[in-house]
N, C-alpha and C positions, 0 to 999 in steps of 0.2 A: 504494500500500500504506500503510495506516494503522498507525503505530507505537503500540503500547500502552506504558503506563508500564513494564511489565516488560521489554519489548523495548528501550526506550530505556536502561534501567538496564544491560541486558546489553551494549548497544552501547558505552556509556561505560566499563563495566568492561573490555571487550575492548581499547579504546583505551588505558586506563591500563596494562593488562598488557603491551601491545605497547611502550609507552614505557618501562616498567620493564625489559623484556627488552633493548631497544636500548641503554639507558643502562648496564645491566650488561655487555653485550658491549663497549661502548666503553671502560668502565673496565678490563675484562679486557685488551683490546687495548693500552690505554695502559700498564698495568702490565707487560705482556710487553715492550713497546717500551723501557720504562725499564730493565728487567733486561738486555735485550740491549745497550743502549747502555753500561750500567755495565760489563758483561763486556768489551765492546769496548775501553773506555778502560783497564780493568785489563790486558788482553792487550797493548795498545799500550805501557803503562808498563813492563810486564815485558820486552817486547822492547827498549825503550830501555835498561833496566838491563843486560840481557845484552850489548847493544852496547857500553855504557860499560865493562862488565867486561872485554870483549875488548880494547877500546882501552887500558885500564889495563895489560893484559898486553903488548900490542904496543908501547906507547909508554912503558913504565915507565922506560926509561933517558933519556927526553927530558923528564922533569919533568911527566908527566901529572897532572892534578888534576881533581877534581869540585867543584861548588858545593854549598852547604848544601842547596838545594832538591833537587838530584839525589840527595844522600845520603839525605835524608828520604824521597824517593820510593822508593829502593831498599830502605831499611830497612823501609818499610811492606810491601813484598812479600818480605821476608826474603831479599834478595839482597845478598851482601857483595861490595863492590868493594875489592880489596886494592891499595893504592897504596904503593909503596916510598918 
């Protein structure tokens, strides 16, 4: 089969469109993965703060304390750890 100039242009255009669609899909998948990972980290940090909050209650009479980075993490998520 002999390809005409018009057929060659259509073939090239189809390949370009296919590449654009594949790249768009990959970017969408990457964006979704990034969002899911960020949500996972945030959920983990919130769980840690809730754990430290409970430890502060359980061990308040034993001199429980948290570090500056723990306080900053919990402040970021609006979780207050009350230490006596």
